[in-house]
N, C-alpha and C positions, 0 to 999 in steps of 0.2 A: 090256763095253759090253751085248749084251743083256736082264745081267744085272738093269741098274739100267733098263733099259725097260718090263724085266719089272715091277718093284717099283711104278716111277712108274703104270705102268698097272691094277693090283691097287688102289695107294692111292686113284686116280681113281675106280674102279668101288664102292672100300667109298665112298668120298663122296657117291659121286652115288644109289648105298642108300641109305645113310642120312640123307643130310639130308631124305626127308619124316616121317620119325619126328622128327627132333630141330624141324623148323621147325611139325611140329604139335606138338612138346610145348607147353606151359608157359612157357618163356622164349621160345620162335618166338611166343607170342602178344603174350606180351608184347614184344617189338622192336615188330611191325610195329602194337600199337596206341599204343606211346609220344607220336608225334608227336597223334593224337588228343587225349588225357591232357593233354599241353601245351598243348594250345591250349584244354581246358577249366580247366584250372588260371588258364593266364593271365586268358580272362572273370572269373575268380570275383577274383581279386586287381581287375580294373580294378573289378567291380562294389562290392568291398567300400574300395576309393577316394571312388568318385562317395558311396557310404553315407557315408562318415566327412565329407566335403566338407561334405554336406546338413549333418548337425548341428554339425558345425564354423561353420556358416552359422545357425542353429536357438541355438547355443552365443551368438553375437557379439547376433545380434538382443534373447534373453533378455536377457542382461548391460545391454545398451544398455538395453531396459522397465522395469528393476531401478534404471540408473541415474536416468532420471526417476521413477520412482515414491519413491525418496528424496529428490529434490529436492522433486516434492509432499508427500511429509510433511515434511520440513524446512520448507517455506513452511505449510503445515498446522499445525504445532505451533505453529512464531512468530504467526499469525495467534490461538492458540488460547490464547497464555498473553498478546496484547493483548487480550484480550477477558476476561480474567481478570483482568486489570491493569482494565478497565473497571466490572468488576463488584464488584470491591470497593474502586472510588475513589464503587463508588452504593452501596454498601454503608455507609462509610464517612462520607456527607452524609446518610443517612438516621440514623447512629447519633446525629450531629450535632445535626439536625432536635432529634429526637427530647431531648435533653440540654438543648436550649435552650428547648425550648417552656414553654409559660405567659406570664408578665409581658415576657419578651426578644421570644418569639413577634411578640406583641400589639403592643412597640414600633417589632420589623420592619417588620408587616405596615401600622401606622401607618404611619410614615417615608413608605410605598410611595400611602399613599390622600392627592389634593389637601389642600392646607390646606383648614380652611372659611374663607367668607367672614366678612369683620372688618365687621360691618354697621357699628357705632359709627361709623368713619373712612370708611366709603364704599366701599373698597377689595376687592379680591381677591389677597392672597399669593400667586405664582407659584408653579406643580410643580415638581419635580424630575425627572427621564427615567432615576435609573441612571447616572448621570454623564455620561451621552451629549452632553445640552443644559440647559443651566440659562435661564429669561427670567426677565428683571428685576422685578421689582415693579410696576405698574401705577399711574399718577398717579392721585390722590385726587381727589375728585370736591367741585372747590371750593364753597360759597356763594357765587351772587353771579356767576358767570360769565357772560362775552358770551354773551346767548341774545338772540333777536328771537323774537314774537309768542308767541302762549298757549304754544310750546314751552319757549321759558325760563322762563316763569312756572312750570310742572311741575314742571321739573327745583331749582328754587331753591325750592319747597313742598318736594319730594320731600326736597333735602340739608337742607335746615332739624326736619324729621320723622325723620330717620334712616333714611329708607327709601327704594328707588331702582325707579322704573318697570320695566316690563318692556321697554322699549326701553333701555335707561340696563343692564341687564343682558346684553341680546341682543348689545351693544354692544363690552361690554368683554367680553366671553365671546368679539367675531370679534380684537378685538387679543389677548388671550393666544393664542389660538390662530395665530396671524398670525407675534407673534413667540417661539411657539417651535418656527414651520415655521421658523424665519429660524436661529433657533439649533442649528440639529442639523445638522453636516457632514455636507460631502459624503462617498460613498465612497474618492472620489481622497482625498482631506484625511486621512481618517483612517489608510487606507493611509501615505500618504507620511510622516504622522509614527510607524508604526509601523516604515516602514526606515534613517528618520532616527536614530530608538534603538537601533537593529540597528549601525547603523554606525557610531553612536559607542561600542559597548560595553554598553548600559544594556540589559539586554537582560531582564530583568524588567520592562520598561516598555513594552518591544518586544511582550511574550506578553502586556500588559494591553491594548495598544491593539490588535493581531492580534486578540484574542479580542473588543472592541468591532466590530470591523469585521465578524468576522463572525456574531455575533449580529445586529446589525442588517442585515449586507447579504449571507446566505449565500449567495445565488444571481448572486451581479454576478461578471464575467468574474475579476476582481481575486481571487476567494473560495480557485483554489489557487494561486494567488502569497504569498498569507498566509498558508496551511496551514501550505508548503514556510518558510516565513521564522519561522513561529510554532516548525516544529518543527527550523531550523536555531539558534536562540535557544537551546529547551531544551538540545537538544547541547551548547553552547556552557559550559553553565552544568552539563553534567554530569549533567541530568537523562533520561539512557537513555534511561528507558525511556515513557517521556514526546514525549523526540522519533522512539521509533518508531511510537506510537500516529499523530500528525501522519500523517508518512509515509506510513503506511496505511490512512489517510486519502484521503490524495489516488488511491492503489492501487484503492483501492475506487469514488469518486465520478469520479476521473478518466483510466478504462483508459486513454488515445487521448491525456492529457493531455499540454504540454510537459513538465512539472516529474517524468514518470513516473522516466524515467531513473535524474536528479538523486533521486529519492528510493528509488528501491531501490540505491540508492551509497551516499547516508549513511545508509540502515536498515543495510546488511551492517556497517558503519566500527561502528555503534550495537550490532549484536549484538557483535562483538567486541571492544567498550570493556566488555563486561557478560560477558566470559569466553565468550558463547559460540560460540564458534570453526565448530560443522561447521551452525549456522544462517546462519552469516555469507556463509559457502561457501555456502549452497544461495540464498540471497537472491543474492550474485558471480552464482552459474551464472546464475542467471533473469535477471540481467540480460544477461550478454555474448549470449545464446540469444535473446532478443528486442528486445535495442537492439546487433546488434552492431558497428555504425560507427559510436558514438559517442563525444564525446568519453569519456564517464562508463564503459561497458566496454573502453579503453584504459588508463582510470586504477583499474580493478579487477584488470583481465589484472598491471598493473605490482606493484598491491599484494597482493593475494593470489595466490603462485609460483606454488601450487598450481593453477590452471585455465590454466596454461599446459603442465604435465604431462599435461592427460586428454586 
């Protein structure tokens, strides 16, 4: 029993003497410094996680900016195509004018000039106004008309000699202006006629009537509706680029108009018809983004399934 106690005593003394050397060495320093290093590592991990979160936010922001840029690029490309089509139309029109120059051009110019006065009969034939109004011919001055005093004598003598006095010419010109003014239809009448043609399926006649309206009354409140109805007529005829041009006119001239959502929807469908699916999606995204609570936006989401997944 005494031997065991001595052995335990010696071991305790050995450990007591060896502990300063053990704890003072590398292993001791590592043992005591480990909690501090663990805390430092934890802080580094937290910092890396924070940086990663910031990077993810930046990536999401860049992705959103990229989507907006792509949408803008698609719309810009669409507008560029429309402008190119307009330039082509202008060039073709100039070529046609040059090809038909000379006598045919002279005949067209003569057709637009008022007819000359027919002095032999004492009448002035009516002038036409590009198909919008045709004034009836004025009645001829008949010799011996019921007049009184000197004025009657002057009129009779003028009719017999085949000439007209200044007073008579002034009077007939005034009558002509009055007749032409009465013959020009109102903007509502022209638009109504174009609308009736469209409802009957006579789309070419509707386009012609609406073009007359826009030429005569470009600043009327119904002009936006006329452009939209004209674009719809082109769409129904399968002239999709012409339809896109009309709908684009609405976006540029009436950016806050009532027909803008409908124009965007029909423009997207027209691009889809000509095989420009990406452009169609770009226009549809613009519709949903700028007019999210309209029926047109709901129709676009239903038609273009890709919009629902984004």
